[in-house]
C-alpha positions as CSV (number, residue, x, y, z in Angstrom):
1,X,-121.2,177.9,-53.2
2,X,-120.4,177.7,-49.5
3,X,-120.5,174.2,-47.9
4,X,-122.0,173.5,-44.5
5,X,-121.8,170.7,-42.0
6,X,-124.9,171.5,-40.1
7,X,-127.8,174.0,-40.1
8,X,-130.5,174.9,-37.6
9,X,-133.6,176.5,-39.2
10,X,-136.2,178.3,-37.1
11,X,-135.4,176.2,-34.0
12,X,-137.3,176.9,-30.9
13,X,-137.0,175.4,-27.4
14,X,-139.4,176.0,-24.5
15,X,-138.4,175.4,-20.9
16,X,-140.8,176.0,-18.0
17,X,-143.1,178.0,-20.2
18,X,-140.5,180.3,-21.6
19,X,-138.7,180.1,-25.0
20,X,-134.9,180.0,-24.4
21,X,-134.4,179.6,-28.1
22,X,-136.9,181.4,-30.5
23,X,-136.9,180.7,-34.3
24,X,-133.1,180.4,-34.1
25,X,-131.0,180.2,-37.3
26,X,-127.4,178.9,-37.4
27,X,-125.1,177.5,-40.1
28,X,-121.8,175.7,-39.3
29,X,-119.1,175.7,-41.9
30,X,-116.1,173.3,-42.0
31,X,-112.8,174.8,-40.9
32,X,-114.5,177.7,-39.0
33,X,-114.8,178.4,-35.2
34,X,-117.9,180.0,-33.8
35,X,-118.1,181.4,-30.3
36,X,-121.5,181.7,-28.6
37,X,-121.5,184.3,-25.8
38,X,-124.3,185.5,-23.6
39,X,-125.5,185.8,-20.0
40,X,-125.8,182.7,-17.7
41,X,-129.1,181.1,-18.3
42,X,-129.4,182.5,-21.9
43,X,-129.6,179.0,-23.4
44,X,-126.0,178.5,-24.6
45,X,-125.7,175.0,-23.2
46,X,-129.2,174.1,-24.5
47,X,-128.1,175.2,-28.0
48,X,-124.9,173.1,-27.9
49,X,-127.0,170.0,-26.9
50,X,-129.3,170.6,-29.8
51,X,-126.4,171.0,-32.2
52,X,-124.9,167.7,-30.9
53,X,-128.2,165.8,-31.5
54,X,-128.6,165.0,-27.8
55,X,-131.0,167.8,-27.1
56,X,-134.6,167.9,-28.2
57,X,-136.4,171.1,-29.5
58,X,-140.0,172.0,-29.9
59,X,-140.1,173.2,-33.5
60,X,-137.8,173.9,-36.4
61,X,-135.2,171.7,-38.2
62,X,-131.7,170.4,-37.5
63,X,-130.2,169.6,-40.9
64,X,-127.0,167.6,-41.4
65,X,-125.3,168.6,-44.7
66,X,-122.0,166.6,-44.3
67,X,-120.9,165.1,-47.6
68,X,-121.0,161.6,-46.0
69,X,-124.7,162.0,-45.0
70,X,-123.7,161.7,-41.4
71,X,-121.7,164.0,-39.1
72,X,-119.1,162.9,-36.6
73,X,-119.4,165.2,-33.5
74,X,-117.2,165.5,-30.4
75,X,-119.1,167.0,-27.4
76,X,-117.4,168.5,-24.4
77,X,-120.1,169.4,-21.7
78,X,-119.5,172.0,-19.1
79,X,-119.7,169.6,-16.2
80,X,-117.9,166.3,-16.1
81,X,-118.6,163.7,-13.4
82,X,-116.0,162.2,-11.1
83,X,-116.2,158.7,-12.4
84,X,-114.8,155.5,-10.7
85,X,-112.3,155.0,-13.6
86,X,-108.8,156.1,-14.1
87,X,-108.4,158.5,-17.1
88,X,-106.7,156.1,-19.5
89,X,-109.2,153.3,-18.9
90,X,-112.1,155.7,-19.3
91,X,-110.7,157.1,-22.5
92,X,-110.0,153.7,-23.9
93,X,-113.6,152.7,-23.3
94,X,-114.9,155.9,-25.0
95,X,-112.6,155.3,-28.0
96,X,-113.8,151.7,-28.4
97,X,-117.4,153.0,-28.4
98,X,-116.4,155.4,-31.2
99,X,-114.9,152.5,-33.2
100,X,-111.3,153.7,-33.1
101,X,-109.0,150.7,-33.8
102,X,-106.9,149.5,-30.8
103,X,-103.4,150.6,-31.9
104,X,-104.6,153.9,-33.2
105,X,-106.6,154.5,-30.0
106,X,-103.6,153.8,-27.7
107,X,-101.4,156.2,-29.7
108,X,-104.1,158.9,-29.7
109,X,-104.7,158.7,-26.0
110,X,-101.0,158.9,-25.3
111,X,-100.7,161.9,-27.6
112,X,-103.6,163.9,-26.0
113,X,-102.9,162.9,-22.4
114,X,-99.3,164.1,-22.8
115,X,-100.3,167.3,-24.6
116,X,-102.6,168.3,-21.7
117,X,-100.1,167.5,-19.0
118,X,-101.7,164.4,-17.5
119,X,-99.7,161.3,-16.5
120,X,-100.6,158.2,-18.5
121,X,-99.3,156.0,-15.7
122,X,-101.6,157.6,-13.1
123,X,-103.9,154.9,-11.9
124,X,-106.0,157.0,-9.5
125,X,-109.7,157.1,-10.2
126,X,-111.2,160.4,-11.5
127,X,-113.0,160.7,-8.1
128,X,-109.7,162.0,-6.8
129,X,-109.1,164.4,-9.6
130,X,-109.2,168.2,-9.3
131,X,-111.6,170.3,-11.5
132,X,-108.8,171.1,-13.9
133,X,-107.7,167.5,-14.3
134,X,-111.3,166.4,-14.9
135,X,-111.7,169.2,-17.5
136,X,-108.6,167.9,-19.3
137,X,-110.1,164.4,-19.5
138,X,-113.4,165.9,-20.7
139,X,-111.6,167.7,-23.5
140,X,-109.6,164.6,-24.5
141,X,-112.7,162.4,-24.8
142,X,-114.3,165.0,-27.2
143,X,-111.2,165.1,-29.4
144,X,-110.3,161.4,-29.5
145,X,-111.8,160.6,-32.9
146,X,-110.9,163.9,-34.6
147,X,-114.6,164.8,-35.2
148,X,-115.8,166.9,-38.1
149,X,-117.6,169.2,-35.5
150,X,-116.3,169.8,-32.0
151,X,-118.7,171.3,-29.5
152,X,-117.2,172.9,-26.4
153,X,-119.1,174.2,-23.4
154,X,-116.8,176.6,-21.4
155,X,-113.7,174.6,-22.4
156,X,-111.2,176.8,-20.7
157,X,-112.8,176.6,-17.3
158,X,-110.6,175.0,-14.6
159,X,-107.5,174.7,-16.8
160,X,-104.1,176.0,-15.8
161,X,-102.2,178.5,-18.0
162,X,-100.2,175.8,-19.8
163,X,-103.3,173.7,-20.6
164,X,-105.2,176.8,-21.8
165,X,-102.3,177.6,-24.2
166,X,-102.2,173.9,-25.4
167,X,-106.0,174.1,-26.0
168,X,-105.7,177.3,-28.0
169,X,-103.0,175.7,-30.2
170,X,-105.0,172.5,-30.6
171,X,-108.2,174.3,-31.6
172,X,-106.4,176.4,-34.2
173,X,-104.7,173.2,-35.6
174,X,-108.2,171.6,-35.8
175,X,-109.4,174.5,-37.9
176,X,-106.5,174.2,-40.3
177,X,-107.4,170.5,-40.8
178,X,-110.9,171.6,-41.9
179,X,-112.8,170.6,-38.7
180,X,-115.5,173.0,-37.3
181,X,-115.7,174.3,-33.7
182,X,-118.6,175.8,-31.8
183,X,-117.8,176.9,-28.3
184,X,-119.3,178.8,-25.4
185,X,-117.0,180.8,-23.2
186,X,-116.9,183.8,-20.9
187,X,-113.2,184.4,-21.7
188,X,-112.9,187.1,-24.4
189,X,-109.2,186.7,-24.8
190,X,-109.7,183.1,-25.9
191,X,-112.6,184.1,-28.2
192,X,-110.2,186.5,-30.0
193,X,-107.5,183.9,-30.4
194,X,-109.7,181.1,-31.7
195,X,-113.1,182.3,-33.1
196,X,-113.7,183.4,-36.7
197,X,-117.2,184.5,-35.7
198,X,-118.8,185.5,-32.4
199,X,-122.5,185.3,-31.9
200,X,-124.5,186.7,-28.9
201,X,-127.5,184.7,-27.6
202,X,-130.1,186.9,-26.0
203,X,-133.8,186.6,-25.7
204,X,-133.7,183.3,-27.5
205,X,-132.1,184.8,-30.7
206,X,-128.6,185.0,-32.1
207,X,-127.0,188.2,-33.3
208,X,-123.6,188.9,-34.7
209,X,-121.2,190.2,-32.1
210,X,-118.1,190.0,-34.3
211,X,-117.7,188.4,-37.7
212,X,-114.0,188.1,-38.7
213,X,-114.7,185.7,-41.6
214,X,-116.0,188.7,-43.7
215,X,-112.7,190.6,-43.3
216,X,-109.8,190.5,-45.6
217,X,-107.6,187.5,-44.9
218,X,-104.1,188.0,-43.5
219,X,-101.1,185.7,-43.7
220,X,-100.3,183.7,-40.6
221,X,-96.6,183.0,-40.1
222,X,-95.3,180.5,-37.6
223,X,-91.5,180.6,-37.1
224,X,-88.5,180.3,-34.8
225,X,-86.6,183.6,-34.1
226,X,-84.5,184.4,-31.0
227,X,-84.6,188.2,-31.6
228,X,-88.0,189.3,-33.0
229,X,-87.0,193.0,-33.0
230,X,-86.5,192.5,-36.8
231,X,-90.3,192.4,-37.1
232,X,-91.0,195.9,-36.0
233,X,-93.2,196.8,-38.9
234,X,-96.6,198.2,-39.5
235,X,-97.3,195.2,-41.7
236,X,-97.5,193.0,-38.6
237,X,-101.0,193.2,-37.3
238,X,-100.5,191.0,-34.3
239,X,-97.6,189.1,-32.8
240,X,-97.2,186.4,-30.1
241,X,-94.0,184.9,-28.7
242,X,-93.2,182.0,-26.3
243,X,-89.5,181.6,-26.1
244,X,-88.1,181.4,-29.6
245,X,-91.4,180.3,-31.1
246,X,-93.3,183.1,-32.7
247,X,-96.6,183.7,-34.5
248,X,-97.3,186.8,-36.6
249,X,-100.3,188.0,-38.6
250,X,-99.2,190.0,-41.6
251,X,-100.9,191.9,-44.4
252,X,-100.7,189.7,-47.5
253,X,-99.0,192.3,-49.7
254,X,-96.1,192.5,-47.1
255,X,-95.8,188.8,-46.3
256,X,-92.8,188.2,-48.6
257,X,-90.8,191.1,-47.1
258,X,-91.6,189.9,-43.5
259,X,-90.6,186.4,-44.3
260,X,-87.3,187.7,-45.9
261,X,-86.7,189.7,-42.7
262,X,-87.2,186.6,-40.5
263,X,-84.7,184.5,-42.6
264,X,-82.2,187.3,-42.8
265,X,-82.3,187.6,-39.0
266,X,-81.4,183.9,-38.7
267,X,-85.0,182.6,-38.2
268,X,-86.7,179.6,-39.7
269,X,-90.3,179.4,-41.1
270,X,-92.5,176.6,-39.8
271,X,-95.9,177.5,-41.4
272,X,-97.4,180.0,-43.7
273,X,-101.1,180.2,-44.4
274,X,-104.2,182.4,-44.7
275,X,-106.1,183.5,-41.6
276,X,-109.1,185.8,-41.3
277,X,-108.1,188.9,-39.2
278,X,-105.2,189.5,-37.0
279,X,-107.2,188.4,-33.9
280,X,-107.5,184.8,-35.1
281,X,-104.8,182.6,-33.7
């Protein structure tokens, strides 16, 4: 039987006399990423707030099915205010509110601040931050406690290329650890690299735009290889490279031969695991 973290059953939300969500059904599984796409004003942000528990709805049920009876949620809203704190002090306050022990919190802040290219010694207040810097702080606060469910409203907005790549890598690592992700985005390239399932919100209802979780799983290979020409094979469904670091998605029946080719070409294997579809990074 499939396990779920959270379910919405027949949820409706009315705003200014119009239903932006209408008898909506949604189930969130651990270790899966769901992308919600749709036009501006279609109710995507409203849906995320309801999933977070911060937003009210007019009818229906929001059911937490976490094994612990409660669900830890990280919420990254689309807009983040320019507060009169520096980033580290703000993140430390948020971590304390979430009950993260002091030593662990300091290490986690340093890890995430460094990952997203911020300076932990920067004492400027966030009132002086650019949109991109604010978005990085916004993302970090949502990821501090490694929540079971991470909700992201347009997470790639305002980020430079390096930060976008770091976020893609971080989200896929989160999935491998069994955490769930629900995100809204207008960036189809990032949807393809992160989401297992894409749902379209229109006229208050969700429909399946793309469901990769139903497809046959591929093997994901992460490896170091200076000359990837050895991987010119029909078995490789998709390939990414940044310097000598490579990721390939390979048909399961051919995974052993591809791994052998990598090793014979002088490469080293860092990770081998199952992924659903070659478009999931």
